[in-house]
C-alpha positions as CSV (number, residue, x, y, z in Angstrom):
1,X,0.0,0.0,0.0
2,X,1.3,3.4,-0.7
3,X,2.5,5.5,2.2
4,X,-0.1,8.1,3.3
5,X,0.6,11.6,2.1
6,X,2.4,13.9,4.9
7,X,0.3,16.7,6.3
8,X,0.2,19.8,4.4
9,X,3.0,22.2,5.9
10,X,2.1,25.9,6.2
11,X,-1.0,25.5,4.1
12,X,-4.0,27.5,5.1
13,X,-6.9,26.1,7.1
14,X,-9.3,23.6,5.7
15,X,-11.2,24.8,2.6
16,X,-14.9,25.7,3.2
17,X,-16.2,23.1,0.9
18,X,-14.1,20.5,2.6
19,X,-15.4,21.7,6.0
20,X,-19.0,21.5,5.0
21,X,-18.4,17.9,3.7
22,X,-16.7,17.1,7.1
23,X,-19.8,18.6,8.8
24,X,-22.2,16.7,6.7
25,X,-20.2,13.5,7.3
26,X,-20.2,13.9,11.0
27,X,-23.9,14.6,11.1
28,X,-24.6,11.6,9.1
29,X,-22.4,9.2,11.2
30,X,-24.7,7.4,13.8
31,X,-22.1,6.6,16.3
32,X,-19.6,8.7,18.3
33,X,-16.7,6.5,17.3
34,X,-17.5,6.9,13.6
35,X,-17.8,10.8,14.0
36,X,-14.5,11.0,15.9
37,X,-12.8,8.6,13.3
38,X,-13.9,10.9,10.6
39,X,-12.5,13.9,12.4
40,X,-9.1,12.1,13.1
41,X,-8.8,11.3,9.3
42,X,-9.5,14.8,8.1
43,X,-7.2,16.2,10.8
44,X,-4.2,14.3,9.5
45,X,-4.2,16.5,6.3
46,X,-5.7,19.8,7.3
47,X,-5.4,22.7,9.7
48,X,-8.3,24.5,11.2
49,X,-9.1,27.9,12.7
50,X,-11.0,28.1,16.1
51,X,-13.9,29.4,14.2
52,X,-14.0,26.4,11.9
53,X,-13.8,24.0,15.0
54,X,-16.5,26.0,16.5
55,X,-18.7,25.3,13.5
56,X,-17.9,21.6,13.6
57,X,-19.1,21.3,17.3
58,X,-22.8,21.6,16.1
59,X,-22.5,18.4,14.6
60,X,-21.9,16.6,17.8
61,X,-24.8,15.9,20.2
62,X,-22.8,15.3,23.4
63,X,-20.2,17.5,25.3
64,X,-17.8,14.4,25.8
65,X,-17.7,14.0,21.9
66,X,-17.2,17.7,21.4
67,X,-14.2,17.6,24.0
68,X,-12.8,14.4,22.3
69,X,-13.1,16.3,18.8
70,X,-11.4,19.4,20.2
71,X,-8.7,17.2,21.7
72,X,-8.2,15.6,18.3
73,X,-7.9,18.8,16.5
74,X,-6.1,20.8,19.0
75,X,-2.7,20.2,17.5
76,X,-4.0,21.2,14.0
77,X,-5.4,24.6,15.2
78,X,-3.7,27.6,13.7
79,X,-4.9,30.2,16.1
80,X,-4.6,28.5,19.5
81,X,-4.6,32.0,21.2
82,X,-8.3,32.0,20.5
83,X,-8.9,28.4,21.9
84,X,-10.7,29.8,24.9
85,X,-13.6,30.5,22.6
86,X,-14.1,26.7,22.1
87,X,-15.1,26.5,25.9
88,X,-18.4,28.0,24.8
89,X,-19.0,24.8,22.6
90,X,-19.6,22.8,25.7
91,X,-22.3,23.0,28.4
92,X,-20.9,21.6,31.6
93,X,-18.2,23.4,33.7
94,X,-16.0,20.3,33.9
95,X,-16.1,20.1,30.2
96,X,-15.3,23.8,29.7
97,X,-12.3,23.3,32.1
98,X,-11.1,20.3,30.0
99,X,-11.3,22.5,26.7
100,X,-9.4,25.3,28.3
101,X,-6.7,23.0,29.8
102,X,-5.9,22.0,26.1
103,X,-4.9,25.6,25.3
104,X,-2.9,26.4,28.5
């Protein structure tokens, strides 16, 4: 099997059309594991702004899945100084703290 392509280096954040396809795929997936596997796959080859990650969070029904997705995407976020904004994507205090801790 061919080796996977390396991540794009110094490329801009994920394109709007690709982000929309990712959002649709996440929404269509029935199980949390499938949703997060999709995020993992796309994260290997793309970078994201905090605003883009925020937009993805509406595709997840549960806070624990949102925290897991943010954790996966954290190393690929191009503007981590804005990471605090993602705490608003979750409901519960413990989840907000977990998200904030990713950006400390």
